[in-house]
C-alpha positions as CSV (number, residue, x, y, z in Angstrom):
1,M,33.6,-0.1,1.1
2,T,36.1,-1.2,-1.6
3,T,35.6,1.8,-4.7
4,S,38.5,0.8,-7.3
5,P,40.7,3.7,-6.9
6,D,40.6,4.0,-11.2
7,A,37.3,4.3,-11.2
8,I,37.3,7.8,-9.3
9,R,40.2,10.1,-8.5
10,G,40.5,12.3,-5.5
11,G,41.7,15.7,-7.0
12,A,40.7,17.1,-9.6
13,P,41.5,20.1,-12.1
14,G,39.7,23.4,-12.3
15,E,35.9,21.9,-11.8
16,A,33.8,24.2,-14.0
17,E,36.4,24.0,-17.0
18,T,35.8,20.2,-16.3
19,H,32.2,20.6,-16.7
20,V,32.5,23.2,-19.5
21,R,34.2,20.2,-21.6
22,L,31.4,17.2,-20.7
23,G,28.8,20.1,-22.0
24,E,31.1,20.5,-24.9
25,L,30.6,17.2,-25.6
26,L,27.1,16.3,-24.9
27,V,26.3,19.8,-27.0
28,A,28.5,18.5,-29.9
29,E,26.7,15.0,-29.7
30,G,23.7,16.5,-29.9
31,L,22.6,15.1,-27.1
32,V,22.0,18.8,-25.4
33,T,21.3,21.9,-26.6
34,P,23.5,25.1,-25.3
35,S,20.4,26.8,-23.6
36,Q,19.8,23.3,-22.3
37,L,23.7,23.4,-21.0
38,E,23.4,26.8,-19.6
39,E,20.0,26.2,-18.0
40,A,22.4,23.4,-16.3
41,L,25.1,25.5,-15.7
42,R,22.9,28.1,-13.9
43,V,21.2,25.6,-11.9
44,Q,24.9,23.9,-10.9
45,R,25.7,27.4,-9.4
46,T,23.4,28.3,-7.2
47,P,24.6,28.2,-4.0
48,D,23.8,25.5,-1.6
49,R,22.7,23.2,-4.3
50,Y,25.8,21.8,-5.6
51,A,25.3,18.6,-8.2
52,P,27.9,17.2,-11.2
53,L,26.7,18.5,-14.2
54,G,26.1,15.2,-15.6
55,H,23.4,14.6,-12.5
56,I,21.4,17.9,-13.0
57,L,20.8,17.0,-16.7
58,I,19.2,13.7,-15.9
59,T,17.3,15.0,-13.0
60,Q,16.1,17.5,-15.9
61,K,15.2,14.7,-18.2
62,V,17.8,16.0,-20.7
63,I,19.7,13.0,-21.1
64,T,19.2,9.5,-19.5
65,R,22.1,7.8,-16.9
66,D,23.1,5.6,-19.9
67,Q,23.8,8.5,-22.4
68,L,25.7,10.0,-20.2
69,L,27.6,6.9,-19.4
70,S,28.1,6.1,-22.8
71,V,29.5,9.8,-23.5
72,L,32.1,9.2,-20.0
73,E,33.3,6.0,-21.3
74,R,33.9,7.0,-24.8
75,H,35.5,10.0,-24.1
76,R,37.4,8.0,-20.9
77,R,36.3,10.3,-18.4
78,S,36.7,9.8,-14.8
79,S,34.5,11.1,-12.0
80,K,36.5,13.3,-9.5
81,L,35.1,12.6,-6.0
82,G,37.4,14.5,-4.2
83,D,35.9,17.5,-5.5
84,I,32.2,16.8,-5.7
85,L,32.6,16.1,-1.6
86,V,34.1,19.5,-1.6
87,K,31.4,21.5,-4.1
88,S,28.6,19.7,-2.0
89,R,30.2,20.9,1.2
90,E,30.6,16.9,2.8
91,I,34.2,18.0,3.7
92,S,36.4,20.8,3.6
93,R,39.3,21.7,1.2
94,S,41.6,21.2,3.8
95,Q,40.2,17.6,5.2
96,L,40.5,16.9,1.4
97,D,43.9,17.9,1.1
98,A,44.9,15.6,4.3
99,A,43.2,12.8,2.7
100,L,45.2,12.8,-0.8
101,E,48.2,13.0,1.4
102,E,47.5,10.0,3.5
103,Q,46.2,8.1,0.1
104,R,49.2,8.8,-1.8
105,R,51.4,7.5,1.5
106,T,49.4,4.5,2.0
107,Q,47.9,3.9,-1.6
108,Q,44.6,3.0,-0.2
109,T,41.5,4.3,-1.7
110,L,40.5,7.7,-1.2
111,S,37.0,6.8,0.2
112,S,38.5,4.3,2.6
113,V,40.9,7.2,4.0
114,L,38.1,9.5,4.4
115,L,36.2,7.0,6.5
116,R,39.3,6.1,8.5
117,L,40.0,9.6,9.4
118,G,36.7,9.9,10.6
119,Y,35.9,12.9,8.2
120,I,32.7,11.7,6.4
121,S,30.2,9.2,7.3
122,E,29.6,6.0,5.4
123,E,26.1,6.7,4.3
124,R,26.8,10.6,3.2
125,L,29.8,9.3,1.2
126,R,28.0,6.5,-0.9
127,V,25.1,9.2,-1.5
128,A,28.0,11.5,-2.8
129,L,29.2,8.3,-4.8
130,C,25.6,8.2,-6.4
131,R,25.7,11.7,-7.5
132,T,29.2,10.8,-9.2
133,L,27.9,7.7,-10.6
134,H,24.3,8.8,-11.3
135,I,23.1,5.6,-9.6
136,R,20.8,5.7,-6.6
137,F,21.2,4.7,-2.8
138,F,18.8,2.1,-0.9
139,N,18.4,1.1,2.7
140,L,18.5,-2.3,2.0
141,D,17.5,-3.6,5.3
142,A,13.9,-2.0,4.3
143,I,13.7,-3.4,1.3
144,V,11.8,-6.6,0.5
145,L,14.3,-9.5,-1.1
146,D,13.0,-11.7,-3.8
147,S,13.6,-14.9,-3.4
148,T,13.4,-16.5,-6.4
149,L,16.3,-14.1,-7.8
150,R,19.1,-16.4,-5.6
151,S,18.9,-19.2,-9.1
152,L,19.8,-15.6,-11.3
153,V,22.9,-14.8,-9.2
154,S,24.8,-17.7,-7.1
155,E,25.5,-16.9,-3.2
156,A,29.5,-17.7,-4.3
157,F,29.4,-15.3,-6.8
158,A,27.3,-12.7,-4.7
159,T,29.1,-13.4,-1.9
160,K,32.5,-12.9,-3.4
161,H,31.9,-9.6,-5.4
162,R,29.5,-8.4,-2.6
163,L,26.6,-7.8,-4.5
164,V,22.3,-8.7,-3.9
165,P,19.9,-8.8,-6.8
166,V,17.1,-6.9,-5.4
167,S,14.3,-7.5,-7.6
168,R,13.1,-8.3,-11.0
169,I,10.6,-5.7,-13.2
170,G,10.1,-7.1,-15.9
171,D,13.7,-7.4,-17.8
172,L,15.1,-5.3,-15.2
173,L,17.2,-6.6,-12.9
174,I,18.1,-4.0,-9.9
175,L,21.0,-4.9,-8.2
176,A,22.9,-3.5,-5.3
177,M,26.6,-3.5,-5.3
178,D,29.2,-2.4,-2.8
179,D,31.7,-1.6,-5.1
180,P,29.0,0.5,-8.4
181,T,32.0,1.1,-10.2
182,Q,32.8,-2.4,-11.5
183,T,31.2,-2.3,-14.6
184,R,33.2,-5.6,-15.6
185,L,30.9,-7.4,-12.9
186,V,27.7,-5.9,-14.4
187,A,28.4,-6.6,-18.0
188,E,29.1,-10.5,-16.8
189,L,26.1,-10.4,-15.4
190,Q,23.8,-8.9,-18.2
191,H,25.7,-11.6,-20.6
192,S,24.5,-14.4,-18.3
193,T,21.1,-13.6,-17.1
194,G,20.1,-12.1,-20.2
195,L,18.9,-9.1,-18.6
196,K,19.3,-5.1,-18.1
197,I,21.0,-4.3,-15.0
198,E,20.3,-0.7,-12.8
199,V,23.1,-0.8,-10.4
200,I,21.6,0.6,-6.9
201,T,24.3,0.5,-3.9
202,S,23.9,1.0,-0.1
203,T,26.5,1.0,3.2
204,S,28.5,-1.7,3.5
205,A,26.7,-3.0,6.6
206,H,23.4,-3.5,4.7
207,I,25.2,-5.4,1.8
208,T,26.2,-7.9,4.9
209,R,22.7,-8.3,6.2
210,A,21.0,-8.6,2.9
211,L,23.3,-11.6,1.7
212,E,22.9,-13.3,4.8
213,R,18.2,-12.6,4.7
214,L,18.6,-13.5,0.9
215,Y,20.9,-16.7,0.7
216,R,21.4,-17.8,4.6
217,V,18.1,-17.0,5.9
218,D,14.4,-18.6,5.0
219,P,12.7,-15.7,5.2
220,T,8.7,-15.4,5.0
221,P,8.0,-14.9,1.7
222,G,7.5,-10.6,0.9
223,V,8.5,-9.9,5.0
224,M,10.8,-6.6,5.5
225,V,13.3,-6.6,7.9
226,A,12.3,-2.8,8.7
227,A,9.0,-0.9,7.6
228,T,10.1,0.2,4.4
229,G,13.1,1.1,1.8
230,A,13.5,4.4,-0.4
231,E,16.4,6.5,-2.1
232,A,18.1,8.5,0.8
233,A,19.6,11.0,-1.4
234,A,17.6,14.1,-2.1
235,R,17.2,16.2,-5.3
236,P,20.0,19.0,-6.0
237,D,17.9,21.1,-7.1
238,E,15.5,21.7,-3.9
239,P,17.1,23.9,-0.9
240,A,17.9,22.2,2.4
241,P,15.7,22.2,5.4
242,D,16.6,23.9,8.6
243,R,16.7,21.0,10.1
244,E,18.5,17.6,9.2
245,A,15.6,16.4,7.1
246,D,15.3,12.0,7.2
247,G,15.4,10.1,4.1
248,P,12.3,9.2,2.1
249,D,12.8,5.9,3.7
250,D,12.0,7.4,7.2
251,V,9.6,9.5,5.6
252,V,7.8,6.3,4.6
253,R,8.6,4.3,7.5
254,T,7.1,7.1,9.9
255,L,3.6,7.4,7.8
256,L,3.0,3.9,7.7
257,R,3.7,3.5,11.6
258,L,1.6,6.5,12.3
259,A,-1.1,4.7,10.4
260,V,-1.1,1.9,11.6
261,D,-1.0,3.5,15.9
262,R,-3.8,5.6,15.0
263,G,-5.8,2.6,13.6
264,A,-6.1,4.2,9.7
265,S,-7.3,1.7,6.7
266,D,-5.9,3.9,4.6
267,V,-3.1,6.7,3.7
268,H,-3.5,8.7,0.8
269,L,-0.8,10.6,-0.5
270,E,-2.1,13.5,-2.7
271,T,0.0,15.7,-5.1
272,V,-1.4,19.4,-5.0
273,S,0.2,22.4,-6.1
274,H,2.4,23.2,-2.9
275,G,3.6,19.8,-2.5
276,L,2.7,16.2,-1.4
277,R,-0.8,16.3,1.3
278,A,-0.8,13.4,3.4
279,R,-4.3,12.3,4.5
280,F,-5.6,9.0,7.2
281,R,-8.8,7.1,6.4
282,I,-9.6,6.7,10.2
283,D,-12.7,4.7,11.4
284,G,-14.1,5.4,7.6
285,V,-13.4,9.2,7.9
286,L,-10.4,11.1,6.2
287,H,-8.7,13.2,8.6
288,H,-5.8,16.1,8.1
289,L,-3.1,14.9,10.8
290,D,-1.1,17.4,12.6
291,L,2.3,16.1,11.0
292,G,5.0,18.9,12.2
293,A,8.5,18.0,10.7
294,L,7.3,15.0,9.1
295,G,4.9,17.1,7.1
296,H,7.7,19.0,5.5
297,D,9.6,16.2,4.8
298,V,6.8,14.5,3.2
299,T,6.6,18.0,0.9
300,R,10.6,18.4,0.2
301,Q,11.4,14.7,-0.6
302,R,7.6,14.2,-2.5
303,V,9.1,12.7,-6.0
304,E,11.6,11.0,-3.6
305,V,8.7,9.3,-1.2
306,L,6.5,8.5,-4.3
307,S,9.4,6.7,-5.5
308,S,9.8,4.5,-2.4
309,L,6.6,3.0,-2.4
310,K,6.9,2.0,-6.4
311,I,9.9,0.3,-5.6
312,L,8.4,-1.2,-2.2
313,A,5.4,-2.4,-4.1
314,G,7.2,-4.0,-7.0
315,L,6.3,-1.3,-9.5
316,D,8.4,0.9,-12.2
317,A,9.8,4.0,-10.2
318,A,10.3,5.6,-13.7
319,E,7.1,5.2,-14.8
320,R,4.9,8.4,-13.7
321,K,1.9,8.8,-16.6
322,R,-0.2,5.5,-16.0
323,P,-1.9,4.0,-13.3
324,Q,-0.3,1.4,-11.1
325,D,-1.1,-1.3,-8.6
326,G,1.1,-3.0,-6.7
327,R,1.8,-4.6,-2.5
328,F,4.3,-5.2,0.2
329,R,4.4,-6.7,3.6
330,A,5.9,-5.4,6.8
331,R,6.8,-5.9,10.0
332,I,5.1,-3.4,12.2
333,A,4.5,-3.1,15.9
334,G,1.4,-1.2,16.7
335,D,0.1,-0.9,20.2
336,G,3.2,-2.9,21.5
337,R,2.0,-6.0,19.3
338,P,4.2,-6.4,16.4
339,A,2.6,-8.0,13.2
340,V,3.7,-8.6,9.4
341,I,1.0,-6.5,7.7
342,D,0.4,-6.3,4.1
343,F,0.1,-3.0,2.3
344,R,-1.7,-2.5,-0.8
345,V,-0.4,0.6,-3.0
346,S,-2.0,2.2,-5.8
347,L,-1.1,5.2,-8.2
348,I,-2.5,7.3,-10.6
349,P,-1.3,10.3,-12.2
350,S,-3.2,13.6,-11.5
351,F,-2.9,17.2,-12.3
352,Y,0.3,18.4,-10.2
353,G,1.7,15.1,-10.2
354,E,0.7,11.6,-8.8
355,N,-1.2,10.4,-6.3
356,A,-1.0,7.2,-4.1
357,V,-3.5,5.2,-1.6
358,I,-2.0,3.0,0.6
359,R,-4.6,0.6,2.0
360,I,-3.5,-1.2,5.4
361,L,-4.2,-4.9,5.8
362,D,-3.8,-5.6,9.2
363,P,-4.2,-8.8,10.4
364,R,-4.6,-8.0,14.3
365,G,-8.0,-7.0,13.6
366,A,-9.0,-10.9,12.5
367,P,-12.5,-11.8,14.2
368,E,-12.5,-15.3,15.4
369,S,-16.3,-15.7,14.6
370,V,-19.4,-14.2,13.5
371,A,-20.6,-13.7,17.4
372,A,-17.2,-11.7,17.0
373,L,-19.1,-9.4,14.5
374,D,-20.8,-7.8,17.4
375,L,-24.1,-8.0,15.4
376,S,-27.2,-7.7,16.6
377,A,-28.6,-10.8,19.0
378,A,-31.1,-11.8,16.3
379,V,-29.2,-11.4,13.3
380,T,-26.4,-13.6,14.7
381,E,-28.6,-16.3,15.6
382,R,-30.3,-16.2,12.3
383,L,-26.9,-16.0,10.3
384,L,-25.7,-19.3,12.2
385,Q,-28.6,-21.2,11.4
386,V,-28.4,-20.6,8.1
387,I,-24.6,-21.8,7.5
388,R,-24.4,-24.3,9.3
389,T,-27.1,-26.3,6.9
390,G,-24.0,-25.9,4.9
391,E,-25.6,-25.5,2.0
392,G,-27.0,-22.8,-0.7
393,M,-25.9,-19.1,-1.3
394,V,-24.9,-16.9,1.3
395,L,-24.1,-13.0,0.1
396,V,-23.0,-10.1,2.1
397,A,-24.2,-6.6,0.2
398,G,-22.7,-3.2,0.8
399,P,-20.7,-0.5,-0.7
400,P,-16.9,-0.6,-0.7
401,G,-15.5,-0.4,2.9
402,S,-18.8,-1.5,4.9
403,G,-16.5,-4.5,6.0
404,K,-18.0,-7.3,3.7
405,S,-14.6,-9.3,3.8
406,T,-14.5,-9.4,7.8
407,T,-17.9,-10.4,7.8
408,L,-17.1,-13.1,5.1
409,F,-14.0,-14.1,6.8
410,A,-16.0,-14.6,10.2
411,I,-18.5,-16.6,9.0
412,M,-15.7,-18.9,7.5
413,K,-14.5,-19.0,10.9
414,S,-17.7,-19.9,12.1
415,V,-18.6,-22.8,9.8
416,Y,-15.0,-24.5,10.2
417,R,-15.0,-28.0,11.3
418,P,-11.7,-30.3,11.2
419,E,-13.7,-33.1,8.8
420,I,-14.7,-30.7,6.3
421,K,-12.4,-28.7,3.6
422,I,-12.5,-24.6,3.0
423,V,-11.5,-23.1,-0.1
424,S,-11.5,-19.5,-1.2
425,A,-10.4,-16.8,-3.5
426,E,-9.5,-13.7,-2.3
427,D,-8.8,-10.1,-3.7
428,P,-6.8,-9.3,-1.6
429,I,-6.6,-11.7,1.4
430,V,-7.0,-9.6,4.2
431,Y,-6.9,-11.8,7.1
432,V,-4.8,-15.7,6.9
433,C,-6.8,-18.5,8.1
434,P,-4.8,-21.3,9.0
435,E,-7.8,-24.0,8.4
436,V,-8.8,-22.5,5.0
437,C,-7.1,-23.1,1.9
438,Q,-7.2,-19.5,0.8
439,H,-5.7,-18.0,-3.0
440,E,-5.4,-14.6,-3.9
441,V,-6.5,-12.9,-7.3
442,D,-3.8,-11.7,-9.6
443,E,-5.8,-10.8,-13.3
444,R,-2.4,-10.2,-14.4
445,N,-1.2,-14.2,-14.7
446,G,-5.0,-15.1,-15.3
447,S,-5.5,-16.0,-11.6
448,T,-9.2,-14.4,-11.8
449,F,-12.1,-15.5,-9.6
450,A,-13.6,-17.0,-12.3
451,A,-10.6,-19.1,-13.0
452,Y,-10.5,-19.9,-9.0
453,A,-14.0,-20.7,-9.5
454,R,-14.0,-23.2,-12.5
455,S,-11.1,-25.1,-10.7
456,F,-12.5,-25.1,-6.8
457,L,-15.1,-28.0,-7.5
458,H,-11.8,-30.6,-8.6
459,H,-10.5,-29.8,-5.0
460,D,-13.3,-31.2,-3.5
461,P,-14.3,-28.6,-0.9
462,E,-17.3,-28.4,1.1
463,V,-17.5,-24.7,1.8
464,I,-16.4,-21.9,-1.1
465,M,-15.7,-18.3,-0.5
466,L,-15.3,-15.9,-3.5
467,G,-14.4,-12.4,-2.3
468,E,-16.6,-11.4,-4.6
469,L,-19.4,-11.3,-7.4
470,R,-18.1,-9.2,-9.9
471,D,-18.5,-10.8,-13.7
472,S,-20.9,-12.7,-15.2
473,E,-19.1,-16.0,-15.2
474,T,-18.1,-16.5,-11.6
475,A,-21.6,-15.4,-10.7
476,R,-23.2,-18.2,-12.5
477,L,-20.5,-20.7,-11.8
478,A,-21.2,-19.7,-7.8
479,F,-24.6,-20.5,-8.1
480,R,-23.9,-23.8,-10.1
481,A,-21.8,-24.9,-6.8
482,A,-24.5,-23.1,-4.3
483,Q,-26.9,-25.6,-6.1
484,T,-25.1,-28.9,-6.0
485,G,-24.5,-29.0,-2.3
486,H,-21.7,-26.7,-1.5
487,L,-22.4,-23.8,0.6
488,V,-21.0,-20.6,-0.9
489,L,-20.0,-17.6,0.6
490,S,-19.5,-14.3,-1.8
491,A,-20.4,-10.2,-1.8
492,V,-22.1,-8.3,-4.0
493,H,-21.8,-4.2,-4.5
494,A,-25.8,-3.4,-3.7
495,L,-27.3,-1.2,-1.2
496,D,-29.5,-3.3,0.4
497,T,-30.8,-7.1,0.5
498,A,-33.2,-6.5,-1.8
499,G,-30.4,-4.7,-4.6
500,A,-28.2,-7.8,-4.1
501,V,-30.8,-9.8,-5.9
502,G,-30.6,-7.0,-8.8
503,R,-27.1,-7.1,-8.9
504,V,-27.3,-11.0,-9.3
505,K,-29.9,-10.8,-12.6
506,D,-27.6,-8.2,-13.7
507,L,-24.8,-10.8,-13.7
508,G,-26.8,-12.9,-15.8
509,V,-27.9,-15.3,-13.1
510,D,-31.0,-17.7,-14.1
511,S,-34.0,-16.2,-11.9
512,A,-35.1,-19.9,-11.4
513,V,-31.5,-20.7,-10.1
514,C,-31.2,-17.5,-8.0
515,A,-34.3,-18.4,-6.1
516,A,-33.2,-22.0,-5.9
517,S,-29.6,-21.5,-4.2
518,L,-30.2,-18.1,-2.2
519,R,-30.6,-18.7,1.5
520,A,-29.5,-15.5,2.8
521,V,-28.3,-11.7,2.0
522,L,-26.4,-9.9,5.2
523,A,-26.8,-6.2,3.9
524,Q,-24.5,-4.2,6.4
525,R,-23.0,-0.7,7.0
526,L,-20.2,0.7,9.2
527,V,-20.8,3.4,11.8
528,R,-18.4,5.0,14.4
529,E,-18.9,4.2,17.8
530,I,-18.9,7.4,20.3
531,C,-15.7,7.3,22.4
532,G,-15.9,5.9,25.4
533,E,-13.5,7.8,27.3
534,C,-15.3,11.2,26.3
535,K,-19.0,9.8,26.3
536,E,-21.4,12.4,27.7
537,E,-25.2,12.5,27.6
538,Y,-26.7,15.7,26.3
539,T,-30.0,17.4,24.8
540,P,-30.0,17.8,21.2
541,A,-31.7,20.3,19.4
542,A,-35.1,19.8,18.2
543,G,-34.2,21.0,15.0
544,A,-31.6,18.6,14.9
545,L,-33.7,15.7,15.1
546,A,-36.7,17.1,12.7
547,S,-34.5,15.5,9.4
548,M,-34.4,12.0,10.8
549,F,-37.6,11.7,13.1
550,E,-41.3,12.3,12.2
551,S,-41.3,13.0,16.0
552,A,-38.5,11.8,18.4
553,P,-38.8,9.3,20.9
554,R,-39.2,10.5,24.1
555,D,-37.7,7.4,25.8
556,L,-34.4,8.2,24.1
557,R,-31.0,9.5,25.8
558,W,-28.9,10.9,23.7
559,Y,-24.9,10.7,23.9
560,R,-22.0,12.2,22.4
561,G,-18.5,12.0,22.6
562,I,-16.9,15.6,23.5
563,G,-13.3,14.9,22.2
564,C,-10.3,13.5,23.8
565,A,-6.8,12.6,23.7
566,A,-8.1,8.6,23.2
567,C,-10.1,9.1,20.2
568,Q,-8.1,12.0,18.3
569,Q,-10.5,14.9,19.6
570,T,-13.3,13.5,17.3
571,G,-16.0,11.9,19.8
572,Y,-15.8,8.2,18.0
573,R,-13.6,5.5,18.4
574,G,-13.5,2.8,16.6
575,R,-16.3,1.5,14.5
576,L,-19.5,-1.1,14.4
577,A,-21.7,-3.1,12.2
578,L,-25.2,-2.0,11.1
579,A,-26.8,-4.9,9.4
580,E,-30.0,-6.6,8.1
581,L,-30.4,-9.9,7.3
582,W,-33.1,-11.4,4.5
583,T,-33.4,-15.1,4.8
584,P,-36.1,-15.6,1.2
585,G,-39.5,-17.1,2.5
586,G,-41.7,-19.1,0.2
587,D,-43.4,-16.2,-1.1
588,D,-39.6,-14.6,-1.9
589,V,-38.8,-17.4,-3.9
590,L,-41.6,-17.4,-5.9
591,L,-41.5,-13.6,-6.7
592,I,-37.8,-14.4,-7.8
593,N,-38.2,-17.0,-9.6
594,Q,-41.3,-15.1,-11.5
595,N,-38.9,-12.1,-12.2
596,A,-40.9,-9.9,-10.4
597,P,-39.7,-6.0,-9.8
598,L,-36.8,-5.3,-7.0
599,D,-39.8,-3.2,-5.2
600,A,-42.3,-6.2,-5.3
601,I,-39.5,-8.4,-3.6
602,G,-38.0,-5.7,-1.3
603,A,-41.7,-5.4,-0.4
604,A,-42.5,-8.9,0.3
605,A,-38.9,-9.7,1.8
606,R,-39.7,-7.5,4.9
607,K,-41.6,-10.1,6.7
608,N,-38.5,-12.3,6.0
609,T,-36.0,-9.5,7.1
610,H,-34.6,-8.0,10.5
611,S,-33.8,-4.5,9.2
612,M,-31.2,-2.1,9.6
613,A,-33.1,0.7,10.9
614,S,-34.2,-1.4,13.9
615,D,-30.8,-2.3,14.2
616,A,-29.7,1.5,13.9
617,L,-32.6,2.4,16.6
618,A,-31.6,-0.3,18.7
619,K,-27.8,1.1,18.7
620,L,-29.2,4.8,19.3
621,R,-30.9,3.1,22.8
622,E,-27.5,1.4,23.6
623,G,-25.6,5.2,23.5
624,R,-23.2,3.5,20.8
625,T,-23.3,6.1,18.1
626,T,-24.9,9.3,17.2
627,V,-28.1,10.7,14.8
628,D,-25.2,12.5,12.9
629,E,-23.3,9.1,11.9
630,L,-26.6,7.9,11.3
631,R,-27.8,9.9,8.9
632,R,-24.1,9.9,7.4
633,V,-23.6,6.2,6.6
634,L,-27.5,4.9,6.2
635,P,-28.7,4.4,2.9
636,V,-31.9,5.9,1.9
637,S,-34.2,2.8,2.5
638,A,-33.1,2.6,6.0
639,L,-33.6,6.1,7.2
640,R,-36.6,6.1,5.5
641,E,-37.7,3.1,7.5
642,L,-36.2,4.4,10.5
643,R,-38.0,7.8,10.2
644,A,-41.5,6.1,10.2
645,A,-40.5,3.1,12.8
646,A,-39.6,5.9,15.2
647,G,-42.3,7.9,14.7
C-alpha cells in the first residue's frame, strides 16, 4: 500500500473543531442546512459509531461524494487518517503517537508504518481509508472482471500505477486503485477514456491478483475466482454486533453456497420491517432455514448485501427506485463437485426497501437424454418416436417452474447426431451443450427470440429450439420453420395440452398452419418425491382421501416421509415429472383446422393422449409421491380425471 504522504496526514488538531469548520463551509455553500449539520454531528457523537462528518452526510444522502470532494479540494482540506483510526477505535492514541514518531524517523507514510508495526491489518486500514476518502472497499478476488476493459487501460499503465478497471456501467468506469489518493491518475484516465470514474480500493494482494487475472490470464468470460464480491465496510450509523461479523462479501458467498448445497433453485431476499429475510426455494417450495449468525449478518448489512448483488450482476448499485435485472457466474463447490454456476439476479423496489431473487442455474442437473427425465415408459417411447421423424413442431407446456427448459434440453440431447446442426435461442441458457449452437436472448441489444428465429433459417439447421413462444412474430416464424422440414422445439405457458393450442392461436398462428405442423404437445408438472431415507408406509385418514377420490383404490399402499436430516425434516427429497403427451390424430387435426372450441379439441384429443392423471396414479402406486403433493401441483383438469379414474 503506497498512499501519498501529502494526501493523508497522521495527526490533527482538535477533531471537533475541524469538523465544525467543515460543517460551516458546507452550510455557507448551501449544501447543508444547520439542522442537517446538527443531526450529523449528533450521529457522530454516538458511542461506538464514529465516522467522519463527510461520510455521515453522504450516508444520510444530504450531500454527494462529488460535492464533498469539491469543497475539500477548493478549500485545500486534507483528511487525517490518524485521528480517524483513533476515533473509530482501530488503534489507540498511544499507538498513533508511537507510529507518528516512527514516521518522522523513517519518512515513510503513516499507513506503511502502522502496517509494519502490526498495529492494524491492511484490510481494516483500507476500510478506514475508504471512510476518509469517501470511497468503497471491495474484495477483488470475488468480483467478475470485464476482459473487454483491457482495451481502455493498457497493461503497462495499469501495472505501473497498480490500478484495475473492474466494470463499466454506461459511461461510468469502476476503477480499483492500490493508492486511491492519486487524483492525477484519475483525471488522466477520465480524459483518455471519456468516461466518468468511480474509484474503489482493495488490499494490495487483491490488486496484484486482479492484474494477473485481467491481463495475464485468459479467464472463462464471467467466471469468478471466488463466489461473490461486495463491500466490506459496514454502515457507520449501525451498532456493531457482539461477534466479529462477516463482511457482505462473506455473507453473500455463504448464502450462495448454502443454497447450492441444499439444492435450491432460487434465493429470495425480502426487505421487511425488521430487516432482510432470506428464503430458499427447494424442490419448488419456499423454506425458512435456520441461518443463525448468518441471518443476523444478512439483516444488519442488508443495504450492503443488496449492493453487492448489484455489483456482481453488473447493475447500478446506486439505483433503488427502479427494477433491475442482471447476471453473474461463480465457481462453487457443492456435494464435493466444483462447478461454474450461473446466477440471475432480479431486484424490485418494495414498501420497506428492495427485494431480490437470485435464480440458480446449476449445470450439474442437466439430463443427458429424454430417458433421463424419468417420464413414464409410454410417454418416453412415444416422444422419442415423434422427435426421430425430424420435422414438425413439438411443444412443451406448463406454468413457470415446471421444468420445461430441462425437458427441451433433454430432447435436444436425444435428437443430436454428428451429421446434423442444432441451433437454440434461450432465455437464459440453463445448461450448456457442446453439440448445440446456443444463443442467449438479450432484449436490451435486440437479441430477441424473434430476431434469432429470423436468422436461424440462414444457418441451415435441421433442428431449431426456441426457449419460449412469447410473442406473435416468434410463434409465426417457428411454425413456418416447422412447415419447411425442420424439427422445431419450443415451450408455451399453458395448463394442459389442449391449452397449448389455445395459446398458439392467441399468438396469431393460423389454425391451418398449426394443424399441419403440430406433432406433439408434452404438458408437465414437477412434484416432490418422498425421501428414501425416512419413507414409511401408513394408513391415511379416510377424510384425507375423500377430497381426492370418489372411492379410494383398495389396492394402493400409502407412503410418506416422516422427516430426517437427509431431507431437512420435510419428508421429501428431489422432484419427479408428471406428464401427459398428446400426439394429434386425424380427427384432432381436423378440429384444429376448423378452429373448433378448445373443449371439443380437448375431448377428441383424449384418445391420442397419455394423460397426466394416469401418470399421477402410477406414481402413487410406486410409492414415489403423496396425495398432498398431487393436490398441490396437478391442474384442476387432471385432478378431476384422477378422481374419476380411481373411483
